[in-house]
N, C-alpha and C positions, 0 to 999 in steps of 0.2 A: 504494500500500500504506500502511495506517495505522500508527500508532505501535505498536511491539511492547511489550507489557506482560507482566508475570510471572504465571504460573499455577503454584500449588503444589497438586499432586494427591497426596492421602494415600490409600493403598489397601493392603489386606492382608486376610488371612482374618478373618472375624468373630471377635470375642473375642481379637484380637491386640493390642489397645490403640490401634487406629487412631482411634477417636473421642476418646480421651484426648489423643493427641498433636495431633490436628487442633484441638481446643479450646485446647491449649497454644500452638500456633503462632498461632492467632487472637489470643489475649491478648498474645503477644509483639509482634505488629504493631499492637496498639491496639484490637482489637475487644473491646468490653466484654461484650456479652450473647449472643454466638454460642454455641450449644450443641455445636458441632463436627460437626453432621450436615448433609449436603447441600452447598450452595454459599454462600459468603460473598463479598461484593464490598467491598473497602476501598481507596479511592483508585485507584491504577493496578494493583491486585493482585486476583487471583481466587484463592480457596482452595476446593478441592473435596475433600470426604471421601466416599468410597464403599467400604464393606466389600465383600468378595468371598465370598459373594453379598451383594446389597443388596436392599432392599424385599421382594421375594418370596424364597422359599427357593432359587430357581434362576435369579435374574436377576444377570448378570455384566456387567462392562464390561472391555474389553481395550484394548490400546494403539491400534489403529486408531480406536476410538471416541473416545478422549481426544484423539488428533491431529486428528480431524475437528471436535470441538467447540472445540478450542483451537489452530486452525491457525497463527495469527500471534502466538502467545504464546511467550514464553521459558518452557518447561515444566521444572519441578523436581518430580521424583517422590520422595515419602517412602513407602517400602515397609515395612510393619510386619510383624514376625515375633514369634512367641512359641512356647515349647515346645508341640509339637503335641498332646501328651497333655493338657495343660492347656486348650488351645483346644477339644479334643474334649469334655473334661469340662464345660467352661463351656457349650458348645452343647447338650449333653445336658440340663443343668440348666435353661438359659434357654429353649430352643426345643423341648425334648423330641425332639431330632434322632435319627433312626434311624442305624444303623451304615452303611447304604447312603449316606445323605445326608452323613455325616461323611467317608466315603471320597471321594465325588464332589466335595464342597466342597474337600477337600484337593488333589485332582488338578487341578481347574480353577484354584484360586487360585495354586497353584505354577506352572502353565503361564503364567498371566497375568503374574505377577511376573517370571518368567524371560524372557518376551517383552519386557517393559519394559526390563529390564536390558540387553538386546541392542541397544536402539534409542534410548535417551535418557539424560539426566542423572538419577541416582538416589542416594538415601541409604537404607541399610537401618537402620530404627529397630527395635531389638530390645528387647522388654520386660524380659528378664532383665538385659541390659546397662544399661538405664536404672536399674534397681534397684541394681545393683552400683556404677556409676560416678557417678550423680547429675549434679551441675552440670557437670562437664567434658563429659559426653555431650550435654547440652543446648547447651552452647557450640559443640560440633562441628557439631551440627545447624544452629544459627543461622548459623554461618560458611558452611556449604554453601548455605543459602538466601539469604545476603546480608542477614541481619536483625541489627540492633544492638538487643539487649535484655538487660535484667537480670531478666527474669521467669523464675522457677523455681517450678514448681508443687510443692505438697506431694505427695510420692511415698510410697505405702505398698506393701508387698509383697502384691499381690492373689493371688499364687500359693499362699500358705500354706494357704488354706482348701481347696485342691485336693490338697494333699500330706499330709493327715492320714490 
């Protein structure tokens, strides 16, 4: 059996801030130009970001798939959440999502996150908590991931535009 290395897997509903926190984690470990999408490899670390769904409107990845692709890795899941009414409004605006699609996405992504919680190490990264706590919340995430970093992204309240 080879060397066990770390895999950080960021996943959550589309529009929950998963790409933002993936890019933040990348910068915290020293990746300069990663946009936060897909997979990044840095030294003995793999970082994967996949929204639920990703790529197509109904393409999902669940725990068995992550375990299959990262079998010998020490897996750390960052599960992103955000107020569901804002997630839905964002998806309606960005993707012209139908009501059926919104409901289906919510049910599937919730089941996927719930499944991960039952089986592996996880940290719930909540968009509203990030806005409220700021740096201490980033520090808590970095501690969970075993990252030493003083990188704190500029955070703006992206919810305001949906609350008017």
